C-alpha positions as CSV (number, residue, x, y, z in Angstrom):
1,X,135.2,128.4,49.3
2,X,135.2,127.0,52.9
3,X,133.1,124.1,54.1
4,X,131.3,123.6,57.4
5,X,129.9,120.6,59.1
6,X,126.1,120.3,59.3
7,X,124.8,121.9,62.5
8,X,123.2,119.8,65.2
9,X,120.2,120.4,67.5
10,X,119.9,119.2,71.1
11,X,116.2,118.7,70.7
12,X,115.3,117.0,67.4
13,X,112.4,115.1,69.0
14,X,110.8,118.3,70.3
15,X,110.9,119.8,66.9
16,X,109.5,116.7,65.3
17,X,106.6,116.5,67.8
18,X,105.9,120.2,67.2
19,X,105.8,119.6,63.5
20,X,103.5,116.7,63.9
21,X,101.0,118.7,66.1
22,X,101.1,121.7,63.7
23,X,100.6,119.7,60.5
24,X,97.9,117.6,62.2
25,X,95.8,120.7,62.9
26,X,96.5,122.2,59.4
27,X,95.5,119.0,57.6
28,X,92.5,118.4,59.9
29,X,91.2,121.8,58.9
30,X,92.0,121.1,55.2
31,X,90.4,117.6,55.2
32,X,87.2,118.4,57.0
33,X,86.6,120.7,54.0
34,X,87.4,117.8,51.6
35,X,85.0,115.5,53.5
36,X,82.2,118.0,53.6
37,X,82.8,118.8,49.9
38,X,82.2,115.1,49.0
39,X,79.2,114.6,51.3
40,X,77.2,117.8,51.9
41,X,78.5,120.9,50.2
42,X,77.0,119.9,46.8
43,X,73.5,120.2,48.3
44,X,74.1,123.0,50.8
45,X,75.9,125.5,48.7
46,X,74.7,125.0,45.2
47,X,71.2,125.2,43.6
48,X,69.0,122.3,44.5
49,X,67.6,121.9,41.0
50,X,70.9,121.0,39.2
51,X,72.0,117.5,38.4
52,X,73.6,115.8,41.5
53,X,76.8,115.0,39.5
54,X,77.1,118.6,38.4
55,X,76.6,119.7,42.0
56,X,79.4,117.3,43.1
57,X,81.7,118.7,40.4
58,X,80.9,122.2,41.5
59,X,81.7,121.2,45.1
60,X,85.0,119.7,44.0
61,X,85.8,122.8,42.1
62,X,85.6,124.9,45.3
63,X,87.7,122.2,46.9
64,X,90.3,122.8,44.1
65,X,90.5,126.5,44.9
66,X,92.5,125.7,48.0
67,X,95.1,123.8,46.0
68,X,95.5,126.7,43.5
69,X,96.1,129.0,46.4
70,X,98.8,126.8,47.9
71,X,101.6,127.8,45.5
72,X,100.9,131.4,46.5
73,X,101.1,130.5,50.2
74,X,104.3,128.5,49.6
75,X,105.9,131.5,47.8
76,X,104.8,134.0,50.4
77,X,105.8,132.0,53.5
78,X,108.8,130.5,51.8
79,X,110.2,133.9,51.3
80,X,109.3,134.9,54.9
81,X,110.8,131.6,56.2
82,X,114.0,131.9,54.3
83,X,114.5,135.5,55.3
84,X,113.2,135.7,58.9
85,X,113.0,132.1,60.1
86,X,110.9,128.9,59.8
87,X,109.3,129.3,63.3
88,X,107.7,132.7,62.8
89,X,106.2,131.7,59.4
90,X,104.7,128.6,60.9
91,X,103.0,130.5,63.7
92,X,101.3,132.8,61.2
93,X,100.1,129.9,58.9
94,X,98.5,128.1,61.8
95,X,96.6,131.2,62.9
96,X,95.4,131.9,59.3
97,X,94.1,128.3,58.9
98,X,92.3,128.4,62.2
99,X,90.4,131.6,61.4
100,X,89.4,130.5,58.0
101,X,88.2,127.0,59.1
102,X,86.2,128.4,62.0
103,X,84.6,130.9,59.6
104,X,83.4,128.1,57.3
105,X,81.5,126.6,60.2
106,X,79.5,129.9,60.5
107,X,78.6,130.3,56.8
108,X,75.0,130.6,55.6
109,X,73.8,128.1,53.0
110,X,72.7,128.7,49.4
111,X,69.1,128.4,50.5
112,X,69.6,131.3,53.0
113,X,71.7,133.8,51.0
114,X,71.9,132.5,47.4
115,X,75.1,132.8,45.4
116,X,76.8,134.7,48.2
117,X,77.1,131.3,50.1
118,X,79.4,129.6,47.5
119,X,81.3,132.8,47.0
120,X,82.2,133.1,50.7
121,X,83.0,129.4,50.7
122,X,85.5,129.9,47.9
123,X,87.1,132.9,49.6
124,X,87.7,131.0,52.8
125,X,88.9,127.9,50.9
126,X,91.5,130.3,49.3
127,X,92.7,131.4,52.7
128,X,93.0,127.8,53.8
129,X,95.1,127.1,50.7
130,X,97.5,129.9,51.4
131,X,97.9,128.8,55.0
132,X,98.6,125.1,54.2
133,X,100.8,126.2,51.3
134,X,103.1,127.9,53.7
135,X,102.8,125.3,56.5
136,X,104.1,122.1,54.9
137,X,107.5,123.2,53.8
138,X,108.3,124.9,57.1
139,X,107.1,122.0,59.2
140,X,109.1,119.5,57.2
141,X,112.2,121.7,57.4
142,X,111.9,122.2,61.1
143,X,111.8,118.4,61.6
144,X,114.5,117.5,59.0
145,X,116.9,120.3,59.8
146,X,116.8,119.6,63.6
147,X,117.6,115.9,63.0
148,X,121.0,114.2,62.7
149,X,121.9,113.0,59.3
150,X,121.2,109.3,59.9
151,X,117.7,110.0,61.3
152,X,116.4,112.7,58.9
153,X,113.9,110.4,57.2
154,X,112.5,109.2,60.5
155,X,112.2,112.6,62.1
156,X,111.0,114.2,58.9
157,X,108.1,111.7,58.8
158,X,106.7,113.3,62.0
159,X,105.6,116.2,59.8
160,X,104.1,113.7,57.4
161,X,102.1,112.1,60.3
162,X,100.0,115.2,60.4
163,X,98.4,114.1,57.1
164,X,96.9,110.8,58.3
165,X,96.2,112.1,61.8
166,X,94.3,115.1,60.3
167,X,92.5,112.8,58.0
168,X,91.6,110.4,60.8
169,X,90.2,113.3,62.9
170,X,88.3,114.7,59.9
171,X,86.7,111.5,58.7
172,X,86.2,110.3,62.3
173,X,84.4,113.4,63.4
174,X,82.1,113.3,60.4
175,X,81.6,109.5,60.9
176,X,80.5,110.1,64.5
177,X,78.0,112.7,63.5
178,X,76.7,110.4,60.6
179,X,76.4,107.6,63.1
180,X,74.5,109.8,65.5
181,X,72.0,111.0,62.9
182,X,72.5,111.4,59.1
183,X,69.8,114.1,59.0
184,X,71.6,116.1,61.6
185,X,74.8,115.8,59.6
186,X,73.2,117.5,56.6
187,X,71.3,120.0,58.7
188,X,73.8,121.5,61.1
189,X,76.1,118.7,62.3
190,X,78.6,119.3,59.5
191,X,79.5,122.6,61.1
192,X,80.7,121.1,64.4
193,X,84.2,119.9,63.1
194,X,84.8,123.4,61.6
195,X,83.9,125.2,64.8
196,X,85.8,122.7,67.1
197,X,89.1,123.4,65.1
198,X,89.6,126.6,67.1
199,X,90.5,124.5,70.2
200,X,93.2,122.6,68.3
201,X,94.7,125.8,67.0
202,X,95.1,127.2,70.5
203,X,97.0,124.0,71.5
204,X,99.2,124.1,68.4
205,X,100.1,127.8,69.0
206,X,101.3,127.0,72.5
207,X,103.5,124.1,71.3
208,X,104.9,126.0,68.4
209,X,106.1,128.9,70.5
210,X,108.3,126.6,72.6
211,X,110.4,125.2,69.7
212,X,113.8,126.7,68.8
213,X,114.6,128.0,65.4
214,X,116.1,125.6,62.8
215,X,119.9,125.2,63.4
216,X,120.4,125.0,59.6
217,X,118.6,128.3,59.1
218,X,120.8,129.9,61.8
219,X,123.9,128.5,60.1
220,X,123.3,130.0,56.7
221,X,122.3,133.5,57.9
222,X,125.6,134.9,56.6
223,X,125.1,133.2,53.2
224,X,121.7,134.6,52.4
225,X,121.6,135.4,48.7
226,X,121.0,139.0,47.6
227,X,117.6,139.6,46.1
228,X,114.5,137.4,46.4
229,X,114.9,133.7,47.6
230,X,112.7,132.9,44.6
231,X,115.2,134.4,42.2
232,X,118.0,132.4,43.9
233,X,116.0,129.2,43.6
234,X,115.2,129.7,40.0
235,X,118.9,130.5,39.1
236,X,120.4,127.6,41.0
237,X,117.8,124.9,41.0
238,X,115.2,125.4,38.3
239,X,115.7,121.9,36.9
240,X,115.4,120.4,40.4
241,X,112.2,122.4,41.0
242,X,110.7,120.7,38.0
243,X,111.9,117.3,39.2
244,X,110.4,118.0,42.6
245,X,107.0,118.6,41.0
246,X,107.4,115.4,39.0
247,X,108.3,113.4,42.1
248,X,105.0,114.3,43.8
249,X,101.9,113.3,41.7
250,X,101.1,110.2,43.7
251,X,102.1,111.7,47.1
252,X,99.8,114.7,46.7
253,X,97.3,113.8,43.9
254,X,97.0,110.0,44.2
255,X,96.1,110.5,47.8
256,X,92.9,112.4,46.9
257,X,92.0,109.8,44.3
258,X,92.1,107.0,46.9
259,X,90.2,109.1,49.5
260,X,88.1,112.0,48.3
261,X,87.1,110.7,44.9
262,X,86.8,107.1,46.1
263,X,84.5,108.3,48.9
264,X,82.2,110.2,46.4
265,X,82.3,107.4,43.9
266,X,81.4,104.8,46.5
267,X,78.5,106.7,47.8
268,X,77.0,108.2,44.7
269,X,77.7,105.5,42.1
270,X,78.1,102.2,43.9
271,X,75.6,102.9,46.6
272,X,77.9,102.3,49.6
273,X,76.6,104.0,52.7
274,X,78.3,107.1,54.0
275,X,78.9,105.4,57.3
276,X,80.8,102.4,55.7
277,X,83.0,104.7,53.7
278,X,83.7,107.1,56.5
279,X,84.5,104.2,58.9
280,X,86.8,102.6,56.3
281,X,88.7,105.8,55.6
282,X,89.0,106.4,59.4
283,X,90.5,103.0,60.0
284,X,92.7,103.3,57.0
285,X,94.0,106.7,58.2
286,X,94.8,105.1,61.6
287,X,96.7,102.3,59.8
288,X,98.7,104.9,57.9
289,X,99.4,106.8,61.1
290,X,100.8,103.6,62.7
291,X,103.0,102.5,59.7
292,X,104.4,105.9,58.6
293,X,107.2,106.1,61.1
294,X,108.1,102.4,60.5
295,X,108.5,102.8,56.8
296,X,110.4,106.0,57.3
297,X,112.8,104.3,59.7
298,X,113.3,101.7,56.9
299,X,114.2,104.7,54.6
300,X,117.1,105.7,56.9
301,X,118.2,102.0,57.1
302,X,117.9,100.8,53.5
303,X,117.6,104.0,51.4
304,X,114.9,106.6,51.2
305,X,114.5,106.5,47.4
306,X,114.3,102.7,47.4
307,X,111.5,102.7,50.0
308,X,109.5,105.4,48.2
309,X,109.9,103.5,44.9
310,X,108.5,100.3,46.4
311,X,105.5,102.3,47.7
312,X,104.9,103.8,44.3
313,X,104.8,100.4,42.7
314,X,102.4,99.2,45.3
315,X,100.0,102.1,44.5
316,X,100.1,101.1,40.8
317,X,99.4,97.5,41.5
318,X,96.4,98.3,43.8
319,X,94.9,101.0,41.6
320,X,92.3,98.8,40.0
321,X,91.5,96.4,42.9
322,X,90.6,99.2,45.2
323,X,87.6,100.2,43.0
324,X,86.6,96.7,42.1
325,X,86.3,95.8,45.8
326,X,83.6,98.5,46.3
327,X,81.4,96.6,43.9
328,X,81.3,93.6,46.3
329,X,79.5,95.6,48.9
330,X,81.4,93.7,51.6
331,X,82.3,96.1,54.5
332,X,85.2,93.8,55.6
333,X,86.8,93.7,52.1
334,X,86.3,97.4,51.5
335,X,87.9,98.4,54.8
336,X,90.8,95.9,54.2
337,X,91.5,97.2,50.8
338,X,91.4,100.8,52.0
339,X,94.0,99.9,54.7
340,X,96.3,98.1,52.2
341,X,96.3,101.0,49.8
342,X,97.0,103.5,52.6
343,X,100.1,101.4,53.6
344,X,101.4,101.8,50.1
345,X,100.6,105.5,50.2
346,X,102.4,105.8,53.6
347,X,105.4,104.2,52.1
348,X,105.4,107.0,49.5
349,X,104.3,109.9,51.6
350,X,106.2,109.4,54.9
351,X,109.8,109.3,53.5
352,X,109.2,111.9,50.8
353,X,109.8,114.8,53.3
354,X,113.5,114.0,53.4
355,X,113.6,113.5,49.6
356,X,112.2,116.9,49.0
357,X,114.1,118.7,51.8
358,X,117.5,117.6,50.6
359,X,117.0,118.3,46.9
360,X,117.7,122.0,47.5
361,X,120.3,124.3,49.0
362,X,119.4,125.7,52.5
363,X,119.7,129.4,51.4
364,X,116.4,129.2,49.7
365,X,115.2,125.8,50.8
366,X,111.9,126.9,52.3
367,X,111.0,128.6,49.1
368,X,112.1,125.8,46.9
369,X,110.5,122.9,48.7
370,X,107.3,124.9,49.0
371,X,107.2,125.8,45.3
372,X,107.7,122.2,44.3
373,X,105.2,120.7,46.7
374,X,102.5,123.3,46.3
375,X,102.7,123.4,42.6
376,X,102.4,119.7,42.5
377,X,99.5,120.1,44.9
378,X,97.7,122.5,42.6
379,X,98.2,120.4,39.5
380,X,97.8,116.9,40.8
381,X,96.0,117.3,44.1
382,X,93.6,120.1,43.3
383,X,92.5,118.7,40.0
384,X,92.5,115.0,40.9
385,X,88.9,114.6,42.3
386,X,87.6,117.0,39.6
387,X,89.5,115.2,36.8
388,X,88.4,111.8,38.0
389,X,84.8,112.8,38.2
390,X,85.0,114.3,34.7
391,X,86.7,111.2,33.3
392,X,84.2,108.9,34.8
393,X,81.3,111.1,33.6
394,X,82.7,111.1,30.1
395,X,83.6,107.4,29.8
396,X,81.2,105.7,32.2
397,X,84.2,103.5,33.2
398,X,86.3,103.5,36.3
399,X,89.2,102.3,34.2
400,X,89.8,105.8,33.0
401,X,90.4,106.8,36.6
402,X,92.7,103.8,37.2
403,X,94.7,104.8,34.1
404,X,95.2,108.3,35.4
405,X,96.5,107.0,38.7
406,X,98.9,104.6,37.0
407,X,100.2,107.4,34.8
408,X,100.9,109.4,37.9
409,X,102.9,106.5,39.4
410,X,105.1,106.2,36.3
411,X,105.8,110.0,36.3
412,X,106.7,109.9,40.0
413,X,109.1,106.9,39.5
414,X,111.0,108.4,36.6
415,X,111.5,111.8,38.3
416,X,112.5,110.2,41.6
417,X,115.2,108.2,39.8
418,X,116.7,111.5,38.5
419,X,116.3,113.6,41.7
420,X,119.6,114.9,43.3
421,X,120.4,113.8,46.9
422,X,122.5,116.0,49.1
423,X,123.5,116.2,52.8
424,X,123.5,119.5,54.8
425,X,127.3,119.2,55.2
426,X,127.6,119.2,51.4
427,X,125.5,122.3,51.0
428,X,126.6,124.5,53.9
429,X,129.4,126.3,52.1
430,X,130.3,130.0,51.9
431,X,132.1,131.9,49.3
């Protein structure tokens, strides 16, 4: 067996920026659906005579469909990206997401076409899920694999920046419409963010075409395993795949508890106005956007796993206070708590890109990282708002939701402690 040094790229910053722009567009499209699901879809796409809480659960159920489609997207585009290249797979995912999101903005409501409305909504959400399922792994790998070894956490975080940036654009756009006129928001204003996404997709496509293929992918072309990349991943890394899923509950599921569910809980149960919640979440998303690169830089300097563990502990400590603060009705305290929680979430989410990327060999890395991340997304992300709503409805206490979030923190910490850590130079070998 001969060893090779890790390949280098002359343009790591260009790849990182392209990853940021692409994931921003993908997550914006994904999050405007989440925001609409918590605010307007329950009344627009489901019968008006059902209980509001049941309508909200039905809306969150359609929201979950996208998460269950994500593993399929990860498997499909992971195979494509491991065989033919990261870049071409990412161009297709961005185009798919743009078409699906724009189509949601054109959908008729339940009042207009009956049960056909939620059916079409589910179909388009499924397409969104496939697209974002293939997007994340490829974007992370383009950023990490172009970066030098001592900057991989920092550059990998650019792909992670797309999450808060997309969330900021999503909640910000709905917040502006709500501030303009709440009645317009529920009438036709909710369609505007979906329709406007087509402009972002055009920009993203132009940027993506200008980025070179991953140097790590080019380096392992002669080492591609026979058969399916999925088969190779299961043969060589099945335990690590399970660990990857276990590392991610807070990064993918906890996020929706502290955003989507908290938003619905604050509006429907506590009585906080939509404007306050949307403004708070927008400011919090901006804070996350600002601090993500900083905490990821700390990961390169002091250890990525150490930084992520600190973030997980912070999420556990803040789990209860974030909901208690809502009861005060103080806009200042609510916004401050949302921001503090998002700093803790950024400390988990930003550096996790490198953690996941370097848990798997590059011959089937796109497939492996996508399976782990999107399976965790389906289990913990897709079910989180629905599970929280069901727990609260069954117990009448927010403590049940807090307990769920703390349990997710514990699982993440344990699996992170056992996750393997490799360098590309260790893995780029040939028989």
